[in-house]
matplotlib code that plots the C-alpha trace (Angstrom):
import matplotlib.pyplot as plt

x = [-107.5, -107.8, -104.7, -102.8, -104.0, -103.0, -99.6, -99.4, -100.2, -97.6, -94.8, -95.8, -95.9, -92.8, -90.7, -91.8, -90.9, -87.5, -86.6, -87.5, -85.6, -82.3, -82.4, -81.9, -78.5, -77.5, -78.1, -76.2, -75.5, -76.4, -79.9, -79.4, -76.1, -76.7, -74.5, -75.6, -73.0, -75.1, -78.7, -81.4, -78.8, -80.5, -80.7, -77.6, -74.4, -73.8, -77.1, -79.4, -82.6, -80.9, -80.8, -83.3, -83.1, -80.6, -78.4, -79.5, -79.7, -83.3, -82.9, -81.4, -84.3, -86.8, -85.6, -85.5, -88.9, -90.2, -89.4, -91.5, -94.3, -94.4, -93.9, -96.7, -99.0, -98.1, -98.6, -101.8, -103.6, -102.5, -103.7, -107.1, -107.5, -106.3, -109.0, -111.6, -112.1, -112.6, -115.1, -116.9, -117.0, -118.5, -121.0, -122.1, -122.3, -123.8, -127.2, -128.8, -128.1, -124.4, -124.1, -125.8, -123.4, -120.3, -121.7, -122.7, -119.3, -117.6, -119.6, -118.5, -114.8, -115.7, -116.6, -113.0, -110.7, -107.1, -106.2, -108.0, -106.7, -103.0, -103.5, -104.7, -101.8, -99.3, -100.7, -100.4, -97.2, -95.7, -95.7, -93.9, -94.3, -95.7, -98.5, -99.3, -99.5, -101.7, -103.9, -104.1, -104.8, -107.6, -109.4, -109.5, -110.9, -114.5, -114.0, -112.9, -115.5, -118.3, -116.8, -116.3, -119.8, -121.7, -119.3, -120.0, -123.9, -123.8, -121.9, -124.0, -127.0, -125.6, -127.0, -123.8, -123.3, -126.5, -125.9, -122.8, -124.3, -127.2, -124.8, -123.2, -119.8, -118.3, -118.6, -114.8, -114.5, -117.2, -115.5, -112.0, -112.9, -116.0, -116.4, -113.1, -111.8, -115.0, -114.5, -110.8, -110.7, -112.9, -110.9, -107.8, -109.3, -110.1, -106.6, -105.1, -107.5, -106.8, -102.9, -103.3, -105.2, -102.8, -100.0, -101.8, -103.0, -99.2, -98.2, -100.7, -99.8, -96.1, -96.9, -98.7, -95.6, -97.7, -95.5, -91.8, -89.5, -87.8, -84.7, -86.8, -87.1, -90.8, -92.4, -95.0, -92.2, -90.2, -93.3, -93.7, -90.0, -90.1, -90.1, -92.2, -90.5, -86.9, -86.9, -90.3, -88.8, -88.3, -92.1, -92.7, -90.6, -92.3, -95.5, -95.1, -93.9, -96.9, -99.1, -97.3, -97.6, -101.1, -102.2, -100.3, -101.7, -105.2, -104.8, -103.6, -106.6, -108.7, -107.2, -107.6, -111.4, -111.8, -110.1, -111.9, -115.3, -116.7, -119.1, -116.2, -114.0, -113.3, -115.3, -112.7]
y = [90.2, 90.2, 92.1, 89.6, 86.6, 88.5, 89.2, 85.6, 84.3, 86.5, 85.3, 81.6, 82.0, 84.0, 81.5, 78.9, 81.4, 82.2, 78.6, 78.0, 81.2, 80.4, 76.7, 77.9, 79.2, 77.4, 74.4, 73.3, 69.8, 68.1, 67.0, 63.8, 62.8, 59.5, 58.7, 55.6, 56.0, 58.9, 57.6, 59.2, 61.6, 63.9, 67.6, 69.3, 70.6, 70.1, 68.6, 71.3, 69.3, 65.9, 63.1, 60.7, 57.0, 57.2, 59.9, 62.6, 66.1, 67.0, 70.8, 70.7, 68.3, 70.6, 73.7, 72.1, 70.5, 74.0, 74.7, 71.7, 72.8, 76.4, 75.3, 72.8, 75.1, 78.0, 75.8, 73.9, 77.2, 78.7, 75.7, 76.0, 79.6, 79.8, 77.2, 77.6, 81.4, 81.9, 78.8, 80.5, 83.8, 82.0, 80.1, 83.6, 85.7, 83.1, 81.7, 79.6, 76.2, 76.9, 78.1, 74.8, 72.8, 74.3, 73.8, 70.2, 69.5, 71.1, 68.9, 65.8, 66.9, 68.0, 64.2, 63.1, 64.0, 64.8, 61.3, 59.5, 61.8, 61.3, 57.5, 57.6, 59.7, 57.9, 54.6, 56.2, 58.2, 57.4, 59.3, 62.5, 66.1, 67.1, 64.5, 65.7, 69.2, 68.4, 66.3, 69.0, 71.8, 69.8, 68.7, 72.6, 73.8, 73.3, 75.4, 78.5, 77.7, 77.9, 81.1, 82.9, 82.1, 83.1, 86.5, 87.1, 86.7, 89.3, 91.7, 91.1, 91.9, 95.6, 98.6, 99.6, 96.0, 96.1, 99.5, 98.2, 95.3, 97.5, 99.8, 97.0, 96.4, 93.1, 90.2, 90.0, 93.8, 93.5, 90.5, 92.0, 95.6, 95.2, 91.6, 90.4, 93.4, 93.4, 89.6, 89.6, 90.5, 87.5, 85.2, 86.3, 85.3, 82.0, 81.4, 82.1, 79.4, 77.0, 77.5, 76.3, 73.4, 72.4, 72.4, 70.0, 67.8, 67.5, 66.5, 63.8, 62.6, 62.6, 60.6, 58.0, 57.9, 59.5, 62.8, 63.0, 59.9, 59.1, 61.2, 64.4, 66.1, 66.8, 67.1, 64.4, 61.9, 63.1, 62.3, 59.0, 58.0, 59.2, 56.5, 57.4, 55.1, 55.4, 59.3, 60.9, 64.3, 63.5, 63.2, 66.3, 68.6, 68.2, 67.9, 71.5, 72.7, 71.6, 73.0, 76.4, 76.6, 75.7, 77.9, 80.8, 81.0, 80.5, 83.3, 85.5, 84.5, 85.4, 88.8, 89.7, 88.7, 90.9, 93.8, 93.5, 92.9, 96.2, 94.2, 92.3, 95.2, 96.3, 99.3, 102.0]
z = [-38.0, -41.8, -42.2, -40.0, -41.9, -45.2, -43.8, -42.5, -46.0, -47.5, -45.1, -45.7, -49.5, -49.4, -47.8, -50.3, -53.2, -51.5, -51.1, -54.9, -56.0, -53.9, -55.1, -58.5, -57.8, -54.5, -52.2, -49.5, -51.1, -54.3, -53.7, -55.8, -53.9, -52.1, -49.0, -47.3, -44.5, -43.1, -43.5, -41.3, -39.8, -37.2, -37.9, -37.2, -38.9, -41.7, -42.7, -41.0, -41.5, -41.4, -44.3, -45.6, -46.1, -48.9, -47.0, -49.2, -47.7, -46.7, -46.9, -50.5, -51.6, -49.8, -51.5, -55.0, -54.3, -53.9, -57.7, -58.5, -56.5, -57.8, -61.5, -61.4, -59.5, -62.0, -65.2, -64.1, -63.1, -66.4, -68.4, -66.5, -67.0, -70.7, -71.7, -69.0, -69.0, -72.8, -72.7, -69.7, -71.4, -74.6, -72.4, -71.0, -74.1, -76.5, -77.2, -74.6, -76.4, -76.8, -73.2, -72.1, -74.5, -72.8, -69.3, -69.8, -71.3, -68.2, -66.1, -67.7, -67.2, -63.7, -62.8, -63.7, -60.9, -61.1, -59.8, -62.5, -65.2, -63.9, -63.9, -67.5, -68.4, -66.6, -68.2, -71.8, -71.6, -68.4, -65.1, -65.0, -63.7, -67.2, -67.1, -63.3, -64.6, -67.4, -65.2, -62.5, -65.1, -66.9, -63.7, -62.7, -66.2, -65.2, -62.1, -64.3, -67.0, -64.3, -62.5, -66.0, -67.2, -64.0, -63.8, -67.7, -67.2, -64.5, -66.7, -69.7, -68.0, -67.5, -69.5, -71.0, -72.3, -74.0, -75.6, -76.9, -78.4, -79.9, -81.4, -83.4, -81.4, -82.5, -80.2, -79.6, -79.0, -76.3, -74.7, -74.5, -73.7, -71.4, -70.1, -69.4, -67.3, -65.2, -64.5, -64.0, -60.2, -59.5, -61.7, -60.0, -56.6, -58.2, -59.6, -56.0, -54.6, -57.5, -57.1, -53.5, -54.4, -57.2, -54.9, -52.7, -55.8, -57.0, -53.5, -53.5, -56.8, -56.0, -53.0, -55.2, -57.7, -60.4, -60.8, -61.2, -60.9, -57.6, -58.7, -58.9, -55.6, -54.8, -51.3, -51.9, -52.8, -49.7, -47.5, -49.1, -48.6, -45.1, -42.2, -39.5, -37.0, -37.7, -38.3, -38.1, -38.6, -42.3, -42.7, -40.7, -42.5, -46.1, -44.5, -42.9, -46.1, -47.9, -45.1, -45.4, -49.1, -49.4, -46.2, -47.6, -50.9, -49.6, -47.4, -50.1, -52.0, -49.2, -48.8, -52.4, -52.1, -49.2, -50.8, -54.0, -52.5, -50.8, -48.5, -46.9, -46.3, -42.7, -41.5, -40.5]

ax = plt.figure().add_subplot(projection="3d")
ax.plot(x, y, z, "-o")
ax.set_aspect("equal")
plt.show()
């Protein structure tokens, strides 16, 4: 059963990645081309998934929207990991007061959701994909701080780490050679889970108009522009795409966790 869920996750995530890669070189139509005479066209030929309220091809916008989804997810997780992991390791390897200071700082940031940060950034510099990415990444930092600190404290209690400290091994060497390799698998699982949540957060921000402009194809914007009464399929298509992406990367994260944790492996 676990293998099936991992395969299902790989298939779902693979479809999203494939759409994004193909859209880099080809789309059936120009995703920004407006054609009022074919508004709300039903799925068929040549518009396989129909058209929206502006007559723009839904399949083309869906494919280009996959680019935005993946880019935002990757950059948001990268921001959170690059900042959060070193801070978490610092909190786990430093004296008690330093660790508590980092933890309390992350708690304060954790109280600010991505939506609030996106609103603040949009008010300051304008709504865009960049501001949405920064907001999502910043709101995810505390998760990586907590995860890295807890894992670092566990590793630091090991005898070989104590021996390295007693022998005079520099702090940086201990962190890079001993602590980071041991906590990397756990952080990888967290990155997969955070990636799926970043996709969902970006869709929500796009739906509220706090991500890219209307001319930028995003799944959240497609969902917002859809008319449930005139053409419900235009809401179902981006909704299904969001579900597939989130579910796919979540299942991959679960599979990686089960593989890395011997207690969760299947008995053969």
